[in-house]
Every structure is written in C-alpha cells, then in structure tokens.
C-alpha positions in Angstrom: 30.5 -5.8 -19.2 30.7 -5.4 -15.4 27.7 -7.3 -13.9 27.4 -4.9 -11.0 26.9 -2.0 -13.4 23.7 -3.6 -14.6 22.2 -4.0 -11.2 20.5 -1.4 -8.9 23.5 -1.5 -6.6 24.8 2.0 -6.1 22.2 3.7 -8.2 19.6 4.6 -5.6 17.4 7.4 -6.9 15.2 9.0 -4.3 13.0 10.8 -6.8 12.3 7.6 -8.8 11.6 5.7 -5.5 9.1 8.4 -4.4 7.5 8.5 -7.8 7.3 4.8 -8.0 5.7 4.7 -4.6 3.1 7.3 -5.5 2.2 5.4 -8.7 2.0 2.2 -6.7 -0.3 4.0 -4.3 -2.6 4.9 -7.1 -2.7 1.3 -8.3 -3.5 0.3 -4.7 -6.4 2.7 -4.6 -7.7 1.5 -8.0 -7.9 -2.1 -6.7 -9.5 -1.0 -3.4 -12.0 1.1 -5.2 -12.9 -1.7 -7.7 -13.3 -4.1 -4.8 -15.7 -1.8 -3.1 -17.6 -1.1 -6.3 -18.2 -4.8 -7.0 -19.3 -5.5 -3.4 -16.2 -7.4 -2.4 -15.7 -5.2 0.7 -17.6 -2.5 2.6 -14.3 -1.0 3.7 -14.0 2.6 2.6 -10.2 2.9 2.7 -9.9 6.6 2.5 -12.6 7.2 5.0 -11.1 4.8 7.5 -7.7 6.6 7.1 -9.2 10.1 7.2 -11.5 9.6 10.2 -8.5 8.2 12.1 -7.2 11.8 12.3 -10.3 13.9 11.7 -13.3 11.8 13.0 -15.8 14.7 13.1 -14.8 16.5 9.9 -16.9 16.9 6.8 -16.7 14.1 4.2 -14.5 16.2 1.8 -12.0 16.8 4.6 -12.0 13.2 5.7 -11.3 12.0 2.1 -8.7 14.7 1.6 -6.9 13.7 4.8 -7.2 10.0 4.0 -5.8 10.5 0.5 -2.9 12.6 1.8 -2.1 10.0 4.5 -2.2 7.2 1.9 0.0 9.0 -0.6 2.6 9.9 2.1 2.7 6.3 3.2 2.9 5.2 -0.5 5.9 7.4 -1.0 7.6 6.1 2.1 7.0 2.5 1.1 8.3 3.4 -2.3 11.6 4.3 -0.7 11.6 1.1 1.4 10.8 -1.1 -1.6 13.5 0.5 -3.7 16.0 0.0 -0.9 15.1 -3.6 -0.6 15.5 -4.0 -4.4 18.9 -2.5 -4.2 19.9 -4.8 -1.4 18.7 -7.8 -3.5 20.6 -6.5 -6.5 18.0 -7.0 -9.2 19.2 -6.7 -12.8 16.0 -6.5 -14.8 12.6 -4.9 -14.6 11.0 -8.4 -14.5 13.1 -9.3 -11.5 12.1 -6.1 -9.7 8.5 -6.7 -10.4 8.7 -10.3 -9.2 10.6 -9.5 -6.0 8.4 -6.5 -5.2 5.3 -8.6 -5.7 6.7 -11.0 -3.0 7.7 -8.1 -0.8 4.3 -6.5 -1.1 2.4 -9.8 -0.5 4.4 -10.2 2.7 3.6 -6.6 3.7 -0.1 -7.2 2.9 -0.1 -10.3 5.1 1.4 -8.3 8.0 -1.2 -5.6 7.5 -4.0 -8.2 7.7 -2.7 -9.4 11.0 -1.8 -6.0 12.5 -4.3 -3.5 11.2 -7.4 -4.9 12.9 -5.6 -4.7 16.3 -4.4 -1.1 15.5 -7.9 0.0 14.5 -9.5 -1.5 17.6 -6.9 0.2 19.8 -6.6 3.6 18.2 -9.3 4.5 15.7 -11.7 6.9 17.5 -14.8 5.8 15.6 -14.1 2.1 16.1 -13.6 2.6 19.8 -16.9 4.5 20.0 -18.6 1.8 17.9 -19.5 4.4 15.4 -17.7 2.5 12.6 -17.7 -1.2 11.9 -15.1 -3.2 13.9 -12.5 -4.6 11.5 -12.7 -8.2 12.7 -10.0 -10.9 12.2 -8.0 -10.1 9.0 -10.4 -7.2 8.3 -13.3 -9.7 7.7 -15.6 -7.3 9.7 -15.7 -5.2 6.5 -16.8 -8.2 4.4 -15.5 -11.7 3.7 -13.7 -10.6 0.5 -11.8 -7.8 2.3 -8.7 -9.9 3.1 -8.1 -11.1 -0.5 -8.9 -7.6 -1.8 -6.4 -6.0 0.6 -3.8 -8.6 -0.4 -4.4 -7.9 -4.1 -4.1 -4.1 -3.5 -0.8 -4.6 -1.8 0.4 -6.9 -4.7 -0.7 -4.2 -7.2 1.4 -1.7 -5.3 4.4 -3.9 -5.4 4.1 -4.7 -9.1 3.8 -1.1 -10.1 6.3 0.4 -7.7 9.0 -2.2 -8.4 8.5 -2.1 -12.2 8.4 1.7 -12.4 11.4 2.1 -10.1 13.6 -0.4 -11.9 12.6 0.9 -15.3 13.6 4.4 -14.2 16.9 3.4 -12.7 18.2 0.5 -14.7 
C-alpha cells in the first residue's frame, strides 16, 4: 500500500473543511455557553461579536449578527485547519484530532493576547465604556474567562480536526 494514499495529501475537500469548521464552531459555542451558565465568565460571546457591527440594534439582531459572524469565521478556520492538517500529512483521525487540538490551543493563546487589544481599539461599546473592558487575557469578563476561551478553542480543534479527517480519510 502506498503510504501517501493513506494521508490527507492531495485529498483536500472544501465542503468537508467548511462542514468541519461549522461543527467545530458549534462545539465552541457549547463550551462558551456552558462557561457562562456556570458563572465561569460574564462574557456574552455572541453579544460581543454582534454589537461590534450593530451596537444599537435590538437583542435579536445583535445575536443573529453575532452568530452569523461566528459561523463564517468557523467555516474559514475550518478551511485553515484542514489545510494545515494536509501540510502535516496526518494519516489517522486520532492524529488529526491531536494535531488540531494543538493548533487550536495555539490559536486560543493568540486570541487571548490579541482580542483584548482589538476590542479596546475597535469595539464601539467598549470605547464608549458601555460594555466591560476586556482586560488582560479577557480577565475583565471574569477570572475564568481565559481558561474557558482556551477550552472553547480546543473543543473547536478536536471536533473540526476529527470530523474533517473522518470525512476525507
């Protein structure tokens, strides 16, 4: 058996990557929602995203815009993660899950460093002080927010990597 035939090399599937990203995005939202429900964080993820673009809209619009923005980003990150898995040349679903867990953890760490600066600079409600300031590593939304955010990114990676590899291998 040709070893390359059993890897992701040359088998990139855009539809599977988009679908895996969307399912990973749902897993991300589940972790974020659970973290908020148990009091781990005060950050309302969809509201933060939605009010970034529609700061004065009704709550239903804000949540709808936030959800659409999140799902579009999830699909895009699904493409990126699938491309990285192809570049690595994973040969099993387990390898894909493991590598994508690491990729997502690195992504989550970058988010924890960059997102507070981005929100302070660009979010209209944060700039007007009508929304909590994110603080260092998002701790302005609660001390548990950094670990919750990291766990949500890891959940994305586990689901997106596993689903993509299962669909393509």
